[in-house]
C-alpha positions as CSV (number, residue, x, y, z in Angstrom):
1,M,0.0,0.0,0.0
2,K,1.1,3.6,-0.4
3,I,0.8,6.1,2.3
4,T,1.5,9.9,2.3
5,L,4.6,10.4,4.5
6,V,5.4,13.9,5.8
7,S,8.5,14.7,7.6
8,F,10.0,17.6,9.5
9,G,13.4,18.7,10.7
10,I,16.2,16.2,10.7
11,A,13.8,13.5,9.4
12,K,13.1,15.6,6.4
13,D,16.9,16.0,5.9
14,I,17.6,12.3,6.1
15,I,14.7,11.2,3.8
16,G,15.3,14.1,1.4
17,S,11.8,15.2,1.1
18,R,9.2,16.9,3.1
19,E,6.2,15.0,1.6
20,M,6.3,11.8,-0.4
21,E,4.4,8.6,-1.2
22,Y,5.9,5.6,0.7
23,E,5.3,2.0,0.1
24,L,4.4,-0.3,2.9
25,P,3.1,-3.8,3.2
26,D,-0.6,-4.1,3.8
27,S,-1.6,-3.9,7.4
28,A,1.7,-2.4,8.4
29,S,2.0,-0.7,11.8
30,V,3.8,2.4,12.9
31,G,6.6,0.2,14.2
32,N,6.9,-1.5,10.8
33,L,7.1,1.9,9.1
34,L,10.0,2.9,11.5
35,E,11.8,-0.3,10.8
36,K,11.5,0.1,7.0
37,L,12.7,3.7,7.2
38,A,15.7,2.6,9.2
39,H,16.4,0.0,6.5
40,D,15.8,2.4,3.5
41,Y,17.6,5.4,5.2
42,P,20.4,4.0,7.5
43,D,20.9,7.5,9.3
44,F,17.2,7.2,10.3
45,K,18.3,4.7,13.0
46,D,20.0,7.6,14.9
47,L,16.6,9.3,15.6
48,T,15.8,7.5,18.8
49,S,13.1,9.8,20.1
50,I,11.0,10.5,16.9
51,R,7.3,10.7,17.2
52,V,4.8,9.6,14.6
53,A,1.3,11.1,14.0
54,V,-1.4,9.4,12.0
55,N,-4.0,11.7,10.8
56,T,-3.1,14.4,13.2
57,E,-3.1,12.1,16.4
58,Y,0.1,10.8,17.9
59,A,0.4,7.0,17.3
60,K,1.9,4.1,19.2
61,N,4.1,1.6,17.4
62,D,1.3,-1.0,17.2
63,Q,-1.1,1.3,15.4
64,V,-2.0,-0.2,12.0
65,I,-1.7,2.3,9.1
66,S,-4.2,2.4,6.3
67,P,-3.6,3.5,2.8
68,Q,-5.6,6.7,3.1
69,D,-3.7,7.8,6.3
70,E,-1.4,10.8,6.4
71,V,1.6,9.8,8.5
72,V,3.8,12.6,10.0
73,L,7.3,12.1,11.3
74,I,8.0,14.5,14.2
75,P,11.7,14.6,15.4
76,P,12.7,16.1,18.7
77,V,12.6,19.9,18.8
78,S,15.1,22.1,20.5
79,G,15.3,25.8,20.8
80,G,15.8,28.6,23.3
């Protein structure tokens, strides 16, 4: 299935795009997505505290993703 993947900050830098279609197996979970991202983009493994939102709601690793879902990668934010 294809999902819309939106990324910000360092996640966007690693992936090389703010928004893209991303291929996942049917019935993939958020955890499966993170594993596939780490496989496809090895530097992604360094993002240990990234959050994932599915359709504007924070999601846990066991949440199943549907093809119509918008998935957003939210890296840690720092500032001052």
